[in-house]
N, C-alpha and C positions, 0 to 999 in steps of 0.2 A: 319363736319370739323369746326374748330377754324379760323376764320377770325381774322388775324395779320397785323397790321401795323407798319413797322419799319422805324423810323426817326432816320436819323442820323444828329447829331448838331456838326458844327465843321466850322469854318471858312475859314480853308485852304481847306477842301474838298468841302466846297460851292464856293469857286472860281476856283476848278478845279484844285489845286496844286499838290494834293496827292489824290490815290485812296483810297474808302471807303472800306478796308479790315476786318473792323469787319462788315460789310453788309455779306459777305461771310461767316464767322463764323456763323451769324446767320441763315441763309438759309440753311447752312449745318444741323445744329442743329434741326432745324423746320422740315427736310425733314425726320427727324426718327419718328415721332408723327402725330398728327391728327390735322396739321396745313396747311393753306394755307395762304401764304404772298400776299394780296390782295392790298397794299398799301407801297409805299416806297418814300421817299421824303430826300433829304440834305439841311439841311437850315444852315444859318451861326448863330453864338452863339449872338442872339438877342430876348431877352426875350417875344416881341412882335411876332415875325415870330413862336416861338417855341408856343406859346400857340393858335397864329392862326391855326395852323396845328391840335394840340389836340383838339381844337374846332369842328373843320369841320370833323375829324375822329372819335369823338365820338357820336357828336349833330347830324350830318347829315348823315355819311356815317354808324354809329351804328357799328364799330368794335368790337370785343369781346376782344382782347389785343391791346395794342401799347405798343411797346419796345423802347424805345429811346437810343442811342449809343451816349456816348462822353458828355463833358461838364460837370462832376461831381466832379472834383477836386477841389482843393483850389484855383486856379487862380483867378485872378480879372475877367477875360472874361469867366468863366464857370457860368451859369446861368439857366441849365438844372432844379435843384432842387427848385430853387424857383419860376420859371414859371410852372413847374409841379405842385406845390402845390398848387398855385393859382387857377389850374383850377379842383383840387379834390374836390370832395364832402364827401368821406372818406379816411382818411389815412388807409394804410395797414404795420405799421410800422417792423411788426415781417418778411415781407420778405425782406423788405432792410437790417433788422439787421442779418436775417440767412445768407443773399448772403455777405455782409462783413465779419462774423463769420467765413463761410465757407473757401471763398476764401483768408481770411487772412492765413491759414493754408499752401497755396500755394505759397503766396507773402504777405508778413506782410503790404506793401504798402497800400493794400486793405483797411486798418482801417483809410486811408485817404479820401477815397470815401464820399461822401453827397447826395449819390442816394436817392431818395425817391420810394415809391410805393403806389398805391391807386385807389379808384374807382370813376368815374365819369358816370354819369348816370349807364348803363350797360357796362361799358370799364374798363377793368383793366389795369391801365398804370403801368409802371416800368421802371425806370432809371437803363441804364447798362453802363458800362465803355466804351470808344472808342477803348481801344486797341484790337486787335483781340483774343489773349491769353485770358486776363482778360474778354471779353466777353463770351468767351466758357466755361471759369470756372463758370461765374455767371448764364450761361443758365443751367450748369450740376444740380446747384444749383435749380435751378426757375422751371425748365420743369416739373419736378414731381408735382408741386404744382399746374400747371394752368389748367389742366382740372376739378380739384375741386373747384378752385375759379371759374371759367365761369360758371360752373353749379349752383354754389351759387348765382352768381351775376345775372344771366339772367334767372335761373329758367327752362332751358331746359338742359335735358341729352345731354351729350358730348361723350359719350363712354370714352373706353380706362380712367376710372376713376382712381386717386390715392386713395390710401386705405385712408380714412377718419378716424381719430381718435377724431372727435368730435361727442357730444350727442345733439339733436336737442331736 
């Protein structure tokens, strides 16, 4: 199983004003594969809080994948890409570029997304949009890549591998 943490980043959801609908979309999508959501948290859009959770889940908990949801638009309160980038040891720009390119075909506003992806320790971290449909669309692009990425990052076979087009 691939151990996954889902971090929702939203001021309104952290205050309990609205329900986290993107989390339901993530749960539904991950139920179809070799994934186990072991950690879930909602934090306000504060860089220090985002980085605290990313650091804890990568360095102490050793999750395979962290999916953040929300806070990747152009608003002055959207800090997830910057906070995530500070925590990464290696960026994986192709993942974020692919998500933007493919989801743009369904919603041209995807071009305004600033999400990033990369690795810290042995954990893949990917920023996803906060809207449930945008989150579903992004996961449709991302999920075929995760098993191969996790195997390469951790060095352990995870099963149900995506077809590899890379030569070692």
